[in-house]
Backbone bond lengths (Angstrom), bond angles and torsions (degrees), N, CA, C in turn:
res aa  C-N    CA-C-N  psi(-1)  N-CA   C-N-CA  omega(-1)  CA-C   N-CA-C  phi
1 X - - - 1.468 - - 1.495 107.50 -
2 X 1.298 120.30 35.31 1.371 129.09 179.72 1.522 106.05 -89.30
3 X 1.344 127.08 117.08 1.403 125.81 179.49 1.542 108.35 -113.85
4 X 1.401 115.77 106.47 1.387 120.38 -176.64 1.623 111.58 -91.16
5 X 1.288 113.69 -38.19 1.437 116.61 177.42 1.593 109.23 -131.88
6 X 1.309 116.88 87.20 1.359 121.26 179.62 1.586 114.28 -57.05
7 X 1.366 115.85 135.80 1.409 118.64 176.18 1.617 112.03 -81.39
8 X 1.370 110.12 -174.60 1.347 110.59 -175.31 1.593 117.44 -66.77
9 X 1.267 118.86 -28.88 1.467 127.28 175.98 1.449 112.60 -89.40
10 X 1.311 122.33 9.25 1.524 118.81 176.62 1.487 110.69 -64.99
11 X 1.314 118.30 -42.37 1.557 120.76 178.10 1.510 113.50 -56.86
12 X 1.388 108.37 -46.44 1.474 115.00 175.14 1.475 116.51 -51.89
13 X 1.476 110.83 -53.30 1.568 117.22 177.55 1.469 109.27 -59.82
14 X 1.281 120.23 -38.59 1.538 120.27 -179.22 1.553 109.05 -68.98
15 X 1.257 119.20 -40.07 1.481 120.87 175.58 1.645 108.02 -63.72
16 X 1.346 119.78 -35.46 1.327 117.55 176.52 1.470 114.51 -67.13
17 X 1.287 114.40 -38.20 1.489 126.44 -178.68 1.619 105.85 -64.86
18 X 1.260 119.34 -46.75 1.549 119.80 173.18 1.506 112.88 -61.21
19 X 1.310 115.44 -34.64 1.461 117.39 -173.30 1.643 104.72 -73.51
20 X 1.415 112.33 -39.06 1.514 121.26 177.07 1.578 106.00 -53.65
21 X 1.369 116.78 -56.27 1.494 123.25 -178.15 1.649 107.52 -52.06
22 X 1.288 111.81 -50.79 1.403 115.71 -177.47 1.525 111.73 -58.60
23 X 1.298 118.68 -49.05 1.431 121.22 174.67 1.560 113.62 -55.32
24 X 1.360 111.48 -41.31 1.543 118.93 179.09 1.620 106.63 -53.22
25 X 1.351 113.49 -52.24 1.504 115.78 -174.43 1.463 112.94 -63.03
26 X 1.358 117.86 -32.27 1.457 120.25 172.02 1.476 113.46 -66.42
27 X 1.326 120.16 -44.04 1.517 125.73 176.62 1.463 109.50 -61.26
28 X 1.270 124.38 -46.90 1.415 132.18 -168.69 1.614 101.55 -71.73
29 X 1.357 118.31 -45.06 1.420 121.48 -167.36 1.681 102.56 -74.21
30 X 1.289 121.31 -22.15 1.528 124.87 -172.24 1.551 106.06 -99.64
31 X 1.249 119.00 -3.55 1.523 117.20 -175.13 1.658 106.04 -124.89
32 X 1.232 112.62 159.63 1.458 116.52 174.27 1.490 110.29 -83.54
33 X 1.333 116.14 160.91 1.402 115.51 179.74 1.643 109.47 -80.06
34 X 1.310 111.56 102.18 1.482 118.30 -171.86 1.576 106.62 -145.93
35 X 1.212 118.66 -169.15 1.503 125.48 179.94 1.523 109.40 -66.54
36 X 1.287 121.80 -33.04 1.366 121.93 179.59 1.536 109.90 -64.16
37 X 1.314 116.17 -43.50 1.465 119.67 179.23 1.642 112.35 -61.36
38 X 1.308 109.97 -36.20 1.503 119.26 177.55 1.530 108.71 -62.34
39 X 1.364 118.02 -42.64 1.419 123.16 179.53 1.591 107.68 -68.74
40 X 1.260 118.01 -37.06 1.502 116.60 179.23 1.531 108.59 -65.01
41 X 1.464 116.93 -34.81 1.393 118.27 -177.89 1.588 109.12 -69.50
42 X 1.349 117.94 -46.16 1.381 124.86 -177.67 1.635 109.89 -57.47
43 X 1.318 108.93 -46.07 1.489 115.87 -175.70 1.541 112.67 -63.42
44 X 1.347 111.24 -44.10 1.610 123.93 -179.12 1.464 106.51 -61.49
45 X 1.390 116.17 -51.85 1.451 124.20 -174.61 1.546 110.98 -57.82
46 X 1.387 112.55 -44.43 1.449 118.76 176.16 1.579 113.20 -59.47
47 X 1.341 111.84 -35.29 1.452 109.79 -179.51 1.497 111.51 -76.50
48 X 1.350 115.72 -41.38 1.426 118.75 173.28 1.541 117.94 -53.89
49 X 1.328 116.77 -37.12 1.403 121.82 178.88 1.549 109.62 -74.34
50 X 1.423 115.61 -40.37 1.510 115.32 173.32 1.449 114.99 -62.06
51 X 1.374 120.65 -32.91 1.416 117.88 179.91 1.446 115.30 -76.49
52 X 1.335 117.49 -34.04 1.424 119.00 175.78 1.500 116.01 -74.42
53 X 1.315 114.87 -33.43 1.461 117.88 179.35 1.477 110.17 -71.98
54 X 1.353 115.69 -28.75 1.531 114.67 -179.56 1.579 109.07 -96.65
55 X 1.221 119.63 24.13 1.525 118.23 174.22 1.506 105.91 -63.37
56 X 1.525 106.86 134.39 1.473 108.95 178.23 1.591 104.51 -156.22
């Protein structure tokens, strides 16, 4: 996850990442700590990893 020379779309991906975190906070704050929240975490983390691994 080391970015030495960001491409043109790096800022866009970073903005999407921040938006994803913001959505996470809303989802978690509106739901009880249960299995559903765990699924939201797993789903979101997989998206984040996919986004950063596919930086180009």
